[in-house]
C-alpha positions in Angstrom: 0.0 0.0 0.0 1.3 3.4 -1.0 1.7 6.0 1.8 0.4 9.5 1.2 2.2 12.6 2.3 -0.1 14.8 4.4 0.8 18.4 4.7 -0.5 20.5 7.6 -2.9 23.3 6.6 -1.8 26.8 7.6 -4.8 28.7 8.8 -2.8 31.9 9.5 -2.9 32.9 5.8 -5.9 34.7 4.4 -6.7 34.1 0.8 -7.6 37.5 -0.7 -10.5 37.7 -3.2 -9.2 38.3 -6.7 -12.5 39.0 -8.5 -15.9 40.0 -7.1 -18.3 37.1 -6.9 -20.4 38.5 -9.7 -17.7 39.7 -12.0 -18.8 40.8 -15.4 -18.1 38.3 -18.2 -15.6 40.7 -19.8 -13.5 40.9 -16.6 -9.8 40.1 -17.2 -8.6 37.3 -15.0 -4.9 37.7 -14.0 -2.6 35.3 -12.2 -2.0 36.8 -8.7 0.1 36.1 -5.6 -1.0 37.2 -2.1 0.9 40.2 -1.0 2.0 40.9 2.6 -0.8 40.6 5.1 -3.5 43.2 4.4 -1.8 44.3 1.1 -3.5 43.7 -2.3 -2.2 40.7 -4.3 0.6 41.3 -6.7 -0.1 40.4 -10.4 2.3 38.2 -12.2 4.3 39.8 -15.0 3.5 39.0 -18.6 5.4 35.8 -19.4 4.4 35.4 -23.0 2.6 32.1 -22.3 0.0 32.7 -25.0 2.6 32.5 -27.7 4.6 29.5 -26.3 6.0 27.1 -28.8 6.3 23.5 -27.5 8.6 22.6 -30.4 11.3 25.0 -29.2 14.1 22.6 -28.3 16.0 25.3 -26.3 13.0 26.0 -24.1 11.7 22.5 -23.5 14.2 20.7 -21.2 12.0 17.7 -20.3 10.0 16.5 -23.3 6.9 14.5 -22.9 7.5 10.8 -22.5 5.6 7.8 -21.3 5.9 7.1 -17.5 8.3 4.5 -16.3 7.8 2.3 -13.2 10.3 0.0 -11.5 9.2 -2.7 -9.1 9.7 -6.3 -8.1 7.3 -9.0 -9.5 6.3 -12.1 -7.5 9.2 -14.0 -8.9 11.7 -11.5 -7.5 12.7 -10.0 -10.8 13.0 -6.3 -11.3 10.4 -5.1 -13.7 11.0 -1.9 -15.7 7.6 -1.0 -17.2 6.9 1.8 -19.6 3.4 3.2 -19.9 1.6 2.6 -23.2 1.0 5.6 -25.4 -2.5 4.7 -26.7 -3.9 1.6 -24.9 -3.1 0.1 -21.4 -2.6 -3.4 -22.9 0.4 -2.1 -24.8 2.7 -1.4 -21.8 6.3 -2.4 -22.5 8.2 -4.6 -20.0 11.9 -5.4 -19.3 12.6 -8.1 -16.7 16.0 -8.1 -15.0 17.1 -10.9 -12.6 18.6 -9.6 -9.3 22.0 -10.9 -10.2 22.0 -8.7 -13.3 20.9 -5.5 -11.6 24.3 -4.2 -10.7 25.8 -4.7 -14.2 22.7 -3.0 -15.7 23.1 0.0 -13.3 26.8 0.3 -14.0 26.2 0.3 -17.8 23.5 2.9 -17.5 25.9 5.1 -15.5 28.6 4.6 -18.1 26.2 5.7 -20.8 25.1 8.7 -18.8 28.7 9.8 -18.1 29.6 9.5 -21.8 
């Protein structure tokens, strides 16, 4: 069973209202951060997010990729499982015996270090 991390709620911070409850439909919604206690929220600067290009290789440092899980199966093998792109029955699996784990890790480290 997976343990969940529980964070305590801090009740000393007030959340300031950003728009009136009945804001007109044309009201501009801005990203805001609470200011010091009692001060109005600060609005975030224009970051150009409307024109962002996800194909910009210099800006995207972690491209989208299928999730990877590593765990032991009931036979004691290490399973490296990659999430399927289109259908859950298409996950990819690599099974590694425990005695082969260290050589695999060492090779991956060699590849990483160039």
